[in-house]
C-alpha positions as CSV (number, residue, x, y, z in Angstrom):
1,M,-43.3,20.1,21.2
2,I,-42.0,17.1,23.1
3,T,-40.2,15.9,19.9
4,I,-38.6,19.3,19.6
5,R,-37.5,19.2,23.2
6,L,-35.9,15.8,22.8
7,A,-34.2,16.9,19.6
8,L,-32.8,19.9,21.2
9,L,-31.6,18.0,24.2
10,S,-29.9,15.3,22.0
11,I,-28.0,18.0,20.1
12,A,-26.7,19.3,23.4
13,V,-24.9,16.0,24.0
14,L,-22.7,16.9,21.1
15,L,-22.1,20.5,21.9
16,P,-20.5,21.9,25.0
17,I,-23.0,24.8,25.5
18,A,-25.3,25.9,28.2
19,V,-28.7,24.2,28.3
20,S,-30.4,27.6,28.5
21,A,-29.3,28.3,24.9
22,L,-31.2,25.1,23.9
23,L,-34.4,25.5,25.8
24,P,-37.4,26.6,23.8
25,G,-38.8,28.9,26.4
26,D,-38.1,32.6,27.2
27,P,-36.9,33.3,30.7
28,Q,-38.2,36.9,30.6
29,N,-41.7,35.6,30.0
30,G,-41.2,32.9,32.6
31,Y,-40.5,35.2,35.5
32,P,-43.9,36.9,35.7
33,L,-45.6,33.5,35.1
34,H,-43.6,32.0,37.9
35,Q,-44.5,34.9,40.2
36,L,-48.2,34.6,39.3
37,K,-48.7,30.8,39.2
38,C,-45.9,29.2,41.3
39,S,-44.5,31.5,44.0
40,G,-47.6,31.5,46.2
41,C,-47.3,27.7,46.8
42,H,-43.6,27.8,47.2
43,V,-43.8,30.7,49.8
44,A,-46.4,28.7,51.7
45,L,-44.2,25.6,51.8
46,F,-40.7,27.2,52.3
47,G,-41.3,30.8,53.5
48,G,-39.4,33.8,52.4
49,D,-39.7,34.3,48.6
50,G,-40.0,30.5,48.0
51,S,-36.7,30.2,46.2
52,K,-35.3,27.9,48.9
53,L,-37.0,25.2,47.0
54,Y,-34.5,25.7,44.2
55,T,-31.4,26.4,46.2
56,R,-31.5,23.8,49.0
57,A,-28.8,21.2,49.1
58,D,-31.3,18.3,49.0
59,R,-33.3,19.5,46.0
60,R,-34.9,16.8,43.9
61,V,-34.2,18.4,40.5
62,Q,-30.8,17.4,39.3
63,T,-31.1,17.6,35.5
64,V,-32.9,19.8,32.9
65,E,-35.2,16.9,32.1
66,G,-36.0,16.6,35.8
67,L,-36.8,20.3,35.8
68,M,-39.1,20.0,32.9
69,G,-40.9,17.1,34.6
70,M,-41.2,18.8,37.9
71,V,-42.6,22.0,36.4
72,T,-45.2,19.9,34.5
73,F,-46.0,17.9,37.6
74,C,-46.5,21.1,39.7
75,N,-48.7,22.6,37.0
76,D,-50.9,19.5,37.0
77,Q,-51.0,19.2,40.8
78,A,-51.7,22.9,41.5
79,G,-54.2,23.1,38.6
80,A,-52.4,26.2,37.4
81,G,-53.6,25.7,33.8
82,L,-50.4,26.7,32.2
83,N,-50.0,25.7,28.5
84,E,-47.0,24.1,26.9
85,F,-45.3,27.4,25.9
86,E,-45.8,28.9,29.4
87,L,-44.3,25.8,30.9
88,D,-41.3,26.2,28.6
89,D,-40.9,29.8,29.7
90,I,-40.9,28.9,33.4
91,V,-38.4,26.1,32.8
92,A,-36.1,28.6,31.0
93,Y,-36.5,31.2,33.8
94,L,-35.8,28.6,36.5
95,N,-32.8,27.2,34.7
96,E,-31.3,30.7,34.1
97,S,-32.0,32.0,37.6
98,F,-31.3,29.0,39.8
99,Y,-30.2,25.8,38.2
100,R,-27.8,26.7,35.4
101,F,-27.7,23.2,34.0
102,E,-25.0,22.9,31.3
103,F,-23.7,20.1,29.1
104,D,-20.0,19.3,29.4
């Protein structure tokens, strides 16, 4: 799957389209997974609904590759037990809902 991700991302360099069109995950599947596996920790850290993590000015994630890495890191650190497809779904959801990374 990593090879597929890299191939999709390399294609994006050639085409001026939104990254979300290239991501293998499904944002509609990512939302409930995010609510179940991610939101609790984010609410504990940032309050409210936890989305401040994604919208703050000094956020760490600046690229889609960084988003993929951070979601994988959080999965490992929290012991969420998400599989590769679930991680892809969460990345697609976060990109569509908050980050909106695009290739120019």
